[in-house]
Each structure stands twice: as structure tokens, then as C-alpha cells.
N, C-alpha and C positions, 0 to 999 in steps of 0.2 A: 422536627425536620429529617426526612429520609432521603438515607445519601445511595445515589444512584450508584449502581453497579456496575462495576468496570468490565468491557469486553470487551473483545479485539474490534466490533464497532463502534462502539466508543472511546477504544485508545486510538480507533485509524482515523476517524475525526478529528479529534484532538488534535493529533500529528498533521493534519492537511491545515489548521490554521496557524502553525507557526511554519511547514513546509509547504515546498509547490509541487513536490510529485515522491511517488515513495516505488521501491523496488523490490523483487522478493527477498532479497538477501538485508537492506535496511530494514524491513518488517520481522523477520526475524532475529535481529543482533539488537533493534530498540522497542520491537513491542512484545517480542517473542510469539510472534504470530506465523506458524509453517504452514501455514495456507490460505495468503495473501486473497488468493486467485477468488477460493469462496463467499471469502469476507467482501472483497470490491461486488461477486454477484451479488449478495446478499444484499449492497446497501445500493444498486442501482434496480432492484427488485423494491428498496424504499423509497424508490424517485430519483435519486440524487444523479446527477450529469457526471459521471468518470469518465474522463477518456484516456486510449491504453497509447501506448508507441512502442514498437518498437526496436532498443538499442543494441549498438555492442559493446561491449565490457572488454576489458584485455584481460589475458589469462594467465596465469605463471608461467605458461610455455609458449610465449608470444604468440598468440592466437587470438579471434574476439571469438567470445561465447554471446547470442543475441538473449537476452531480457528483455521483460517490459516493461514499461517505468509507468506508471496510472498517477494521472491528475485529477485533480476536482473542481468540478468546472463551477464558477461562484454564479 
């Protein structure tokens, strides 16, 4: 039995099985992925339907930063 190598793609697909969406900060903290957009591009290139949405995220300076939230469409 051959084990599948854990890659950014496989970890992200596993994430989507239990979570609705992901941001770059979540990808960094939870998956160790510092290049989420590149991984998303690869998945889209592989035929996965991924939606992106810009959302406001509060900062420690009482302003909003705008980040992209990715969702895998079933």
C-alpha cells in the first residue's frame, strides 16, 4: 500500500471537506501554506470549481483590511 504524499493541494482539499472556506491567514496558520493563491490556481487548473470573495477583516488599528476568501463549489 502506497501512501499519498501530503502536498499543499492535498492538504487544502482535505481542509475543504470539513470547512466551508479559507483565507490566506488560515492557510498559513492551519496548513503551513504561504502561497494560497498559487495553490488555488493549481486546483482551478485541475478542474476544481473555486469561488473567491473579497471580505473585510478588522485590524488591530481599528480599520479594515480586505482579504480574499476561497470556497470550493461542490
